[in-house]
Steps between C-alpha positions, in 0.01 A plus 500: 500500500456193279692535172420149380277474191156383614323235292136404549450128424135414438401133479231289664746207512724541807778281359538726193564805719746300708692411184506863387634600842769232481620650170461871576574558869867387473542758221409784738131542418226537760188293433148601601251211478139503380285189463213661306417790273323685781799463733732615220307826455511558878878447505543733202314779678690461826858424397774631275504248217761511222388196299205259494523130413136418433347156449248520216265223623355554849155444652253788553723764339731405212841648437361689201239671722770596749715638217214709360434656843869562554533680167187707567644635826723805465716386793573154356468536122877516439597201715644227271289184497621154395222250436592157640319227309515151362283606207655523154197610298558813295150627584575501873827688447326754277239564771775549758691738273184698426439528875851645541734222616871551437626143463428129552660222704390140447456229760705308594737790572839518337728668755732671250210634291312617811797689645587660165149629440453621857831688484418660165148604598611640834747719314222615269277561804773715648529693175125567487502631857785735411356618169494865609852487642708509184843458651400196703314364201811513282718342768260205534391427145842529339598188694197303381541263208141570390471801272285784638377817334266769629313672219267795478141427386615564141771230544802731504769355731531709819732268688661161440762259625804373313347159432210622286727730298729206434214264408349749254832640373412856603807722542321820599148467650423872472183559294475129413147369451523147636200362313623634165846356569357157579283472191768643270773255603344191660224245460236573766236243596230762567346740250616860519148629562449257788836590654419870493153454654558635851151402614652154564740564787708180474625318192744214443652436158816382321766699317723307258813587308594231252862394458691693234858546381554778753291386800396189686136404543326669793171399664353740756194452718344843548262633764330838471332670796306825502569710813227737625473725803232475768271719290523259207714731290755336271858559613730259321527181298749247636668245273683203655692267267641161600752315285355150439728415206662200668166346592354553152810358332476194724137455397591526131787251548269253672247529220766456230641200685156341529437556131835341410444204733150450363627498140803278569298240689171498313646484149698173533223341709251586227724336238541187713126476561426543130748231389361256757150555364622428148665178620178392673294580187728281289621790288853354509390146439343223708630427851515161667354456848830557677559821303142619567553444873824695496343789305197507735733520801695786342169672417375482860828632636500777238154616604605484864804717427288751305258520794786562746649772278164677460438493876850628568467789254153581632623506860798719410281752314253521790784542753656775289 
C-alpha cells in the first residue's frame, strides 16, 4: 500500500514537471505527470490524487477549464488545486478563484514557497477527507498552523482547531456565530451580505485587526468553502484562516522605505536643479564664460543624476 501523498503535476512544458519532481520527490511525495488538460482529467479519474499542481496556460484545454471540470465532478471537487502561472494580473487570479482554485504558485518556482504550500494544502486535503471522522479531524487540524472552523449553514461553529480560536481570541466556541464575531471585532474586506451568500461556494477575503495597546496587528487571509452532499444539500461552511501578518508588514515596510527614499533623494535634487536654473538665468548676477561653462556642466550632471534616481525608484517600485 502506497502511503505517500500523490501529486498530479500538469504542464505542457516537460522541463517544468522535471523541476517540480526535483523539489518534491526527495520530500517523500509521489508525482503523477500530465502534459495536457485531457491527460490530467484521465489521470484524475484513474488514480488517487491528493493535490493538483495545474499550469494555467496550456494548448487545447486551459488550466481554468480543467479546474472547472474537476470542481464539477463529485469525486474530485474537494481535491486542492494550486494554479501554477507566470501571470500576475488580478483578473486572471480572480477567474481562477471563482473557478475554485485553492492557491497560486508563480514561475519560476521558489522551492521554499512551493514546499510550504504543498505541505499546508495536503494537510487541508487530509482534513477534508476526514470531515466526518471527528476524532481524526481534531488530531490532524490541531497541528496545522492555519486556522480551521467548521460551521453550520447559519455560521455557528460546530468544530474548530486551536489556531483559529487563538487568531480570533475565542475562548469558548460553543454557540459562537463566526460571521457576527468577525464583523464585530475585525475589519473584513468583503461585505457581510456577500460573505453570507452561500450561493457562491468559494470566497477569499482578508481579516484585519489593527495594532492596539493590548494586541499586536494581525492580518489573516481567509478562505470560505461551502460543503454539500452528493444530492446538493448544504452540509457545512468551512473557514480556513492563514496568518499573513509578516508578509503584509514587509510590504508596508517596503512602501514606507520607498516613500522615505523618494523624499530624501528628490527634495535635495530639486533644490539643486532649481538653483542651477537661477544661475543660468542670471538671477544671481552675470556669469563670465568660464563660470557659464562650469554651471552648464553641473546642470548636465544634475539632470543625469535625477534621471538615474527616477529610474532606480521606478525599478524598485515595479519589482516590489
